[in-house]
C-alpha positions in Angstrom: 9.6 -10.1 -2.3 6.1 -11.3 -2.8 5.3 -11.4 0.9 7.0 -7.9 1.3 4.8 -6.5 -1.5 1.5 -8.1 -0.8 1.5 -7.3 3.0 2.2 -3.6 2.3 -0.5 -3.5 -0.3 -3.2 -5.0 1.8 -2.3 -2.7 4.7 -2.4 0.4 2.4 -5.8 -0.6 1.0 -7.3 -1.1 4.4 -5.9 2.3 5.5 -7.6 3.9 2.6 -10.9 2.3 3.6 -10.5 4.0 7.1 -9.9 7.5 5.9 -12.1 7.6 2.8 -15.8 8.8 3.1 -17.4 5.4 3.2 -20.9 6.7 3.5 -20.7 8.0 0.0 -19.6 4.7 -1.5 -21.9 1.8 -2.1 -21.5 -1.4 -0.1 -20.6 -3.5 -3.2 -17.3 -1.8 -3.5 -16.2 -2.8 0.0 -17.4 -6.3 -0.5 -15.0 -6.7 -3.4 -12.2 -4.9 -1.6 -12.5 -7.4 1.2 -12.1 -10.3 -1.2 -9.0 -8.6 -2.7 -7.5 -8.3 0.8 -8.5 -11.9 1.5 -6.5 -13.0 -1.6 -3.5 -10.8 -0.6 -3.5 -12.2 2.9 -3.4 -15.8 1.7 -0.7 -14.9 -0.8 1.4 -13.4 1.9 1.0 -16.4 4.1 1.9 -18.9 1.3 4.9 -16.7 0.4 6.2 -17.1 4.0 6.2 -20.9 3.8 9.7 -21.2 2.2 11.3 -19.1 4.9 9.7 -20.7 8.0 12.9 -22.6 8.7 15.0 -19.5 8.5 15.6 -16.6 10.9 12.9 -14.5 12.6 11.3 -11.7 10.6 11.7 -8.7 12.8 9.9 -9.4 16.1 8.0 -12.4 15.0 8.8 -15.8 13.4 7.6 -16.6 9.8 5.2 -19.1 11.3 3.6 -16.5 13.5 3.4 -14.1 10.7 1.7 -16.7 8.5 -0.9 -17.4 11.2 -1.7 -13.7 11.5 -2.1 -13.5 7.7 -4.7 -16.4 7.8 -6.5 -14.5 10.6 -6.6 -11.5 8.3 -8.0 -13.6 5.5 -10.7 -14.9 7.9 -11.6 -11.4 8.9 -11.7 -10.3 5.3 -14.0 -13.2 4.4 -16.5 -12.4 7.2 -16.2 -8.7 6.3 -17.2 -9.4 2.7 -20.3 -11.3 3.9 -21.2 -8.4 6.2 -20.9 -5.9 3.4 -22.9 -8.1 1.1 -25.7 -8.0 3.7 -25.5 -4.2 3.7 -24.5 -4.1 7.4 -22.5 -1.0 7.0 -21.9 -0.3 10.7 -20.6 -3.8 11.3 -18.6 -3.6 8.0 -16.9 -0.5 9.4 -15.7 -2.5 12.4 -14.1 -5.0 10.2 -12.4 -2.2 8.2 -10.7 -1.0 11.3 -10.0 -4.5 12.6 -8.2 -5.5 9.4 -6.3 -2.3 9.4 -5.1 -2.7 13.0 -4.1 -6.3 12.6 -2.4 -5.6 9.2 -0.3 -2.7 10.4 0.5 -4.5 13.6 2.0 -7.3 11.6 3.7 -4.9 9.2 5.5 -3.1 12.0 6.3 -6.4 13.8 8.1 -7.6 10.6 10.1 -4.5 10.0 11.5 -3.7 13.4 13.5 -5.6 16.0 14.9 -4.8 19.4 18.2 -3.5 18.1 17.0 -1.4 15.1 14.6 0.7 17.2 17.6 2.0 19.2 19.1 3.8 16.2 17.7 6.6 13.9 18.7 4.6 10.8 16.8 1.5 12.2 13.7 3.6 12.6 13.9 4.5 8.9 12.8 1.0 7.9 9.4 1.1 9.5 8.9 4.6 8.2 9.7 3.3 4.7 7.3 0.4 5.2 4.5 2.8 6.2 5.2 5.2 3.3 5.2 2.2 0.8 1.9 0.8 2.1 0.3 4.3 1.9 1.3 5.0 -1.7 0.5 1.5 -2.9 -2.9 1.5 -1.1 -3.8 4.9 -2.3 -3.0 4.2 -6.0 -4.6 0.8 -6.1 -7.7 1.7 -4.1 -8.2 4.9 -6.1 -7.9 3.0 -9.4 -10.4 0.3 -8.2 -12.8 3.0 -7.0 -12.6 4.7 -10.4 -13.7 1.4 -12.0 -16.5 1.1 -9.6 -18.1 4.3 -11.1 -19.0 2.1 -14.1 -21.2 0.1 -11.8 -22.5 3.1 -9.7 -22.3 6.1 -12.1 -24.5 8.3 -9.8 -22.1 8.0 -6.9 -20.4 11.2 -5.7 -16.9 11.9 -7.0 -15.9 13.2 -3.6 -14.4 9.8 -2.5 -12.3 9.6 -5.6 -11.1 13.1 -5.1 -10.2 12.3 -1.5 -8.2 9.2 -2.5 -6.3 11.2 -5.1 -5.4 13.7 -2.3 -4.2 10.9 -0.1 -2.1 9.6 -3.0 -0.4 13.0 -3.2 0.2 13.0 0.5 1.6 9.5 0.5 3.9 10.3 -2.4 5.3 13.3 -0.5 5.9 11.0 2.5 7.6 8.5 0.2 9.7 11.3 -1.2 10.9 12.4 2.2 11.8 8.9 3.3 13.5 8.1 0.0 15.5 11.3 0.1 16.8 10.4 3.6 17.7 6.9 2.4 19.5 8.3 -0.7 21.4 10.8 1.4 22.6 8.1 3.8 23.5 5.7 1.0 25.0 8.2 -1.4 28.6 7.1 -0.8 27.6 3.4 -1.5 26.3 4.1 -5.0 28.6 2.7 -7.6 28.3 1.7 -11.3 25.6 2.3 -13.8 23.2 -0.2 -12.3 22.8 1.7 -9.1 22.4 5.0 -11.0 19.7 3.4 -13.2 17.8 2.0 -10.3 17.9 5.3 -8.4 16.8 7.2 -11.5 13.9 4.7 -12.1 12.9 4.8 -8.5 12.6 8.6 -8.5 11.1 9.1 -11.9 8.6 6.3 -11.9 8.0 5.9 -8.2 7.9 9.5 -7.0 7.7 12.0 -9.9 5.2 9.8 -11.8 2.6 9.6 -9.0 2.9 13.4 -8.3 2.1 14.1 -12.0 -0.7 11.6 -11.9 -2.3 13.3 -8.9 -2.1 16.7 -10.6 -3.7 15.2 -13.8 -6.5 13.5 -11.9 -7.2 16.6 -9.9 -7.7 18.6 -13.2 -9.7 15.8 -14.8 -12.1 15.5 -11.8 -13.0 19.2 -12.3 -14.9 18.0 -15.3 -16.5 15.0 -13.4 -14.9 12.6 -15.9 -14.3 9.6 -13.7 -13.4 7.3 -16.6 -10.5 9.5 -17.8 -9.4 9.8 -14.2 -9.4 6.1 -13.8 -7.3 5.6 -16.8 -4.7 8.0 -15.4 -4.8 6.3 -12.0 -4.2 3.0 -13.7 -1.0 4.5 -15.1 -0.2 5.7 -11.6 -0.6 2.1 -10.2 2.0 0.8 -12.8 4.4 3.7 -12.0 4.0 3.1 -8.3 4.6 -0.6 -8.6 7.8 0.0 -10.7 9.0 2.5 -8.2 8.5 0.4 -5.1 10.0 -2.7 -6.6 13.0 -0.8 -7.7 13.2 0.7 -4.2 13.1 -2.8 -2.7 16.0 -3.9 -5.0 18.0 -0.9 -3.9 17.2 -1.6 -0.2 18.3 -5.2 -0.5 21.5 -4.1 -2.3 22.5 -1.2 0.0 20.8 -2.3 3.2 19.0 1.1 3.5 15.3 1.9 2.7 14.7 3.7 -0.6 
């Protein structure tokens, strides 16, 4: 579960770096973000240690996945140094490099030769991409909101853009979850499943949508501190929703 969560989070964060207006954000933010991804990469690699003797993970072995995670950690470390030196162009290359390696590993661990031949099997990588996007948008947006305490004169456009991405990622998550719920509807039984599904949809989908609307309204008044507080709530709701979805997926063998 830890490896599942941390890999999707680091991929989502790096994706947000790629699509956000980096020129309008000071270099210190990306330096810290690189260090966060470094920690997530090492955490993912260490979480794979207990399963190295087990079966393959998708198209790769646990050992190969761990090696790639350490490579991600090395790239993130060098990237943090580059951003510290204010080499923004070179830092941008590391942003795209980490994103490419991260998503390559994410897809390699969620598909296999048999699953890609069926429409249901393709739902798993689609779910992984949706999860990484919503986790990355919520966490990166919240951290960027905190960065305005350090750089109060920075434009609010990047925060508004990340909030928009959070809304788009939530809609993608809604579509994938709706398909999974439709396919697994006949398997739902007992109050536990009903509780998990309710929590998954209220906290993990409805919650972030409400957060996006609130942040959009708050940013009209240029109040980044209030927006950050709301985004922090969004992070908690997103985490609850994705963890509940992972429990449902493990129980019913379908992405939620």
